[in-house]
C-alpha positions as a printed Julia matrix, in Angstrom:
144×3 Matrix{Float64}:
 278.97  34.78   96.64
 275.84  35.85   94.77
 272.53  34.14   95.51
 271.85  33.39   91.83
 275.1   31.38   91.8
 273.42  29.01   94.27
 270.35  28.31   92.15
 271.9   25.1    90.82
 271.8   23.79   94.41
 267.99  23.84   94.4
 266.36  20.47   93.72
 264.37  20.19   90.49
 260.96  19.78   92.06
 257.58  21.43   91.74
 257.04  20.93   95.49
 257.05  24.38   97.16
 258.63  22.84  100.28
 262.19  21.75   99.72
 265.45  21.35  101.58
 268.33  23.64  100.67
 271.92  23.53  101.89
 273.47  26.95  102.22
 277.28  26.96  101.96
 277.29  30.7   102.8
 275.89  29.91  106.25
 278.34  27.08  106.88
 275.9   24.31  105.97
 277.1   21.37  103.95
 275.16  18.4   102.67
 276.01  16.47  105.86
 274.86  19.24  108.21
 271.34  20.3   109.1
 269.7   21.96  106.09
 267.39  24.97  106.03
 263.77  24.2   105.17
 262.36  26.86  102.84
 258.59  27.33  102.62
 256.76  29.77  100.41
 253.86  31.62  102.01
 251.5   34.21  100.58
 250.09  35.9   103.67
 249.05  39.48  104.34
 247.87  41.19  107.51
 246.77  44.83  107.28
 245.31  47.25  109.81
 243.75  50.35  108.34
 240.56  52.2   107.5
 237.71  51.63  105.05
 238.11  54.42  102.49
 234.68  54.36  100.81
 231.35  52.58  100.9
 231.6   48.88  100.15
 230.7   47.59   96.7
 228.64  44.41   96.91
 227.86  42.18   93.95
 226.24  38.8    93.4
 228.12  36.48   91.04
 226.45  34.24   88.44
 227.52  31.28   90.59
 225.48  32.68   93.5
 228.5   33.77   95.54
 228.47  37.17   97.24
 231.47  39.43   96.64
 232.31  42.62   98.52
 235.03  45.0    97.37
 236.63  47.1   100.11
 238.9   50.08   99.44
 241.27  50.25  102.41
 243.89  52.8   103.47
 246.91  52.07  105.62
 249.17  54.77  107.03
 252.82  54.9   107.99
 255.04  57.61  109.37
 258.78  57.85  108.75
 261.57  60.4   108.62
 263.06  61.41  105.27
 266.73  62.19  104.6
 266.29  65.71  105.96
 264.89  64.37  109.24
 261.37  65.62  108.47
 258.45  63.48  109.49
 256.5   62.17  106.49
 253.03  60.64  106.6
 252.32  58.21  103.76
 249.03  56.56  102.84
 248.83  53.35  100.82
 245.55  52.24   99.25
 244.64  48.56   98.99
 241.88  46.73   97.13
 240.41  44.0    99.33
 237.93  41.38   98.12
 235.82  39.29  100.5
 233.61  36.35   99.52
 230.48  34.75  101.03
 230.7   34.62  104.86
 233.45  37.21  105.05
 231.56  39.38  102.56
 228.4   39.17  104.65
 230.32  40.09  107.81
 231.93  43.08  106.04
 228.56  44.23  104.66
 227.0   44.14  108.16
 229.97  45.54  110.1
 231.96  48.0   107.97
 231.18  51.55  106.93
 233.41  54.24  105.47
 235.94  55.18  108.16
 235.8   51.88  110.09
 239.12  50.71  111.49
 239.59  47.12  110.32
 242.02  44.21  110.35
 242.33  42.16  107.16
 244.12  38.83  106.83
 244.44  37.12  103.5
 246.65  36.63  100.47
 247.83  38.73   97.53
 246.19  37.94   94.19
 247.58  39.18   90.88
 245.49  39.22   87.72
 245.17  40.76   84.3
 242.48  41.63   81.77
 242.19  43.26   78.39
 240.8   46.79   78.55
 238.3   48.34   76.16
 241.21  49.8    74.2
 242.77  46.34   73.67
 245.66  46.95   76.08
 246.47  44.43   78.77
 245.89  45.73   82.31
 247.21  44.28   85.55
 245.43  44.14   88.89
 246.43  43.38   92.47
 244.08  42.77   95.36
 243.98  41.13   98.76
 241.71  38.07   98.97
 240.41  38.34  102.54
 240.16  35.21  104.64
 239.63  36.93  107.99
 238.09  40.33  108.71
 237.71  42.08  112.07
 236.09  45.42  112.88
 238.47  47.09  115.35
 235.97  49.86  116.21
 233.83  47.45  118.23
């Protein structure tokens, strides 16, 4: 049975927490249901890739942009070891921004906890551009 065939079983509610009975797993309406929660959480360990970019907002808030690299190693189909680097844009505000400004330099090993934020803007050429960044809620310098 395809998952999209079950979408009619979902309650019509804007509440992100809902109860769902899954016939595929042997659950019926009289049995214990699965509670589904949505969560936007990210935890990354990696390295600061360049000097931080600090800015003061019109509202008085401090913002720090961190360019962060994470690395992973895996074997390809031929059995060869491949090293891959993924770059992330991290944004920290106020207290977290101040901590990052004091503690991080290019090359620092850091832990970032936060959430993924998607956005868009219109570029100078009139085309719509899309952005993704991590809104940091917790930052730790792992070099110390």
